[in-house]
Steps between C-alpha positions, in 0.01 A plus 500: 500500500251218567222772549590644159495172331162416661350834369635415144346154507166649617509754233573237224225283637250781480587586142485127414147487674381801299622364175347165567177667579510724194554181283205336646286799443606526135420132436170530674193526274226751538509844649286800591266667247407866575232694302517877493252701305427207268864417448620174638856465644640143547794467746698182542588357836833685530344821364218470768749475776701806374171698466400413855838617647479825300137552627615451859788759457264748348251471780781546759620817311144626483454462882838677566399781282168526676676509839734785379188682386323457833811604687534818294128582572554440872808725501304776324228446767764547782503127616832335626669326206852403401524824302393702803733310718784584279436878541439452875834338535662809346318732752600273779865512399487875489318514841760281683783693344343829624457339848862388497619845400276649784652269756853610383402865520355453852830332611692788348303755693316643186149526639341690220641265226381200711152653508491550122622137438243372746226675298633357177508146657149541615380610156647175341453248776168594669632340824459760783622265756848533353511849382319669791774404739762652277290804453456546882867456581601739204244762625652467856850559363376795298338656809149463348335352813144569378558275207668232713210498738253474200684208366542325842116530555444336168724210598288458831198421288672200344512196727849386367658839546311603823797457736737699273237792499459496877871491565565787245243731664638402852858610397354825361324572825827427684684745287228767567526444874141361531604205725159441629358411144821322426459271806152408387613419146794296638249300707295424185824418301610263770159329502556430127857397522586383855847390392609833344788600714506867389137552594553312834790745594314813377187407711708413807680832481170696451325315780799573738490867404126514562549311830274228390683244693242221476493526121870507494528188706255322256719608199812386678330147551416510124871557423593212720245266330601583159867448568618869438618533863737274709340390816765663739442838330129449532516432878694818551274723287195342657643593841554858376135522386375354827717753680356788292155384572572502871575883482647693789458252785654748749220747456253525773183291446663245263252225416532131605493430119801736440698326786432161345610617157822631646563163668412318178754718304770409745402129465524516131845668503676494841796691371306806365592773746188717482275175535698389807484847665128525430428145614690572821280797569195309427612235767574789738154638444365151592719486812713208358853636574649168450369456151619847410852414639515175297401682182758783528781257607435287187505802281807648669684182438436541131545883462574735791314818455410817692123443456540159678690665781227760550230227502704301749525806726118548500458156659610648835455877474536564876836335562811682602802564277702225667209253483467568125869430443457178684181399314637588154774253547255251360543674165864582524619135539315407181719719264774644737729624223238657272541877467143570614543292810812698606330832426191385703707403787708820492165702522368307792838529693503880428145522637617299803806741521732207466735670256812268510262206417343715210838559365574120510171437326580741217850364457642602167163577326605866469807364283345246266142624505527876580129597449325789681353279764818343604697829513218675697507209754884551521445872580252400779759254642766761491279753679403249759857417573589864547677570180550865387248678289753504211499123498128469525452769217754313292293184503175700429677677216574161341158383562357801312687399187457120533248285330192397685559124460241234419155625392184386317605514136306401186688239301321624184572886503720520809279758663560532876192473736473616861284194590426170332204484269361219269505727202789738397375859531724599201464226226190322665672163475371238728714329764826657402615666820813346668691606807840577345771771487463747201762434230552877457585682827272788588627858428540664838455887536817698456391712796433217732807538721421871551162398643658317793472803738130513412458134583706450818572855600834669568756321723381700803140415429579134432602442873212312656417237746563138434121432492505678152744270343234286324378801319842513302388175329195692370685820386520378141125426481478700180719247318427180699204265433204587727497366842830330449614511864345235719386622832467879399213549737661287776823683513433668829 
C-alpha cells in the first residue's frame, strides 16, 4: 500500500511539474521564427518545445522505417535477419520433430521408416552429426550394411563423431566375422576413449582370441586404471593371461621365459589350478622340486584337482607305488574329506594293491556322489578283493550310465571342455571356465550295458592275475577324464 501511495504521489508531482513548466513557457516572451519559401512562421516558447518533440519523434520513426527497409533488402539478398530467423525456426521445429519420429521408429524396430525420418530431419536441420547416426543405425536394422558403412565413414571425418564412426564399423566387422580388422579398430577406439567399458571388453576378448597376450594384459591394465575392473578380478585375469603366454611348459624345449611366465602366473593367482600345475612343472624343469611341492600344496589346499595330482606325481616319476602313497600324504592331510582327495587316495591304493584301504578311502562316495570315476574305482576294488564277475560288471554297468563328475565348464554358455583354456572354444568368452559339475546330467548310451563284454570280456576271459587289477580302473577310459588314474604307468 505504501508503494502504491508513493507511485501516486510521484505521478501527481510530475503532472504538477509539467503544468508549472507549461505555465512558465506560456508567460515567457519571444519564441522561434522560421522562414520557409519566403513565408515566416513565428512560434511561441511552448509551441517551439512541442515542435521540437514532434521533430524528434519523426526522426525516430524515419530511422525505424529505414531499418525495416534495409532488413527487407538483406532478407532478399539472403542475409540472416529476424525475418529469415523466423522461417529458420519453423524449419528447425520440423527437423527436430522428424528426428524424434525417427528415434521412435528405430526403437520400434521400423528401420525403413527411421531412415526416411532421418533423411527428412537432415533436410530441415542440416546437422549430419545428429542425423547420420540415426541413419546408420536404421540402415543396420534394415540390413543395408552398405549404407551403414557409408554413413559411419562420414562420421569418421568429423572430429566430434569420429569415435562413433570407428565403433560402428568395428561392430560391423565383428558381425561379418572379420575379427582381425575389428581388433585394429577396437585399438583405435580405445585410444580415443580409454574409459569406454564396452570397447575395453571387446578389445580384450579379440586379443585373447588372437592370442595377443601382451596386448591383452595392457588392455587389462587399462581397465584397472579406469576403474572398470575390481583389483581382485584383475589379478586373476592377469594371471590367466600370463599363464596363456607361458604356453605348454611341459613340451620339450620350453624356454626359460616360458618357465618364468608360468611361475609369474602362479604368483599372481596361487589358487588358479592350471597356473599352479604349470608353475610346478617349470620348477621341476629347473630341478627345484621343493618349490614345486610348495606350489602344489598351496593350490591343493584351496581346490583339490586331478591336474594338481598329476603334476605332484611328476615330481618323483621313478618312485614305487607304496612310496607314492606315502609322499601323497602331504596333499591328503590338507583336505582329507574332499571328494577329489578320497578318489586320488583310492587310485593310489589300487595301484599299490591295497584294496581294503582303497575301499576305506572311497567311503560312501558311490552313494552321495556316484559319478563314473567313483563307480569304476569300486569295480576295481571289488575285482581286487576277489568278488564275482557279476558284482564287478554291476559296478561297471552303473559307471556306464553315471555322470562324469566335475569338468571344465564355461560359466557363460555351459559348454564342457576336455582341458582348461583361457578362452571358451564355443562362445569365445574370456576367463569363464570353472571346475564344476554340469547342472544337466549327461545322457548315457542306451547300449552301454551291452558293451560290457567288449570292454572287460566274458566271465571266463575276465579271470586274470592280480597284477592286472589296476587296469580295471582304466576300463572306463572312454567316459573318464584323460589320465585320471594316478600311477597308471607305475602299476606294475
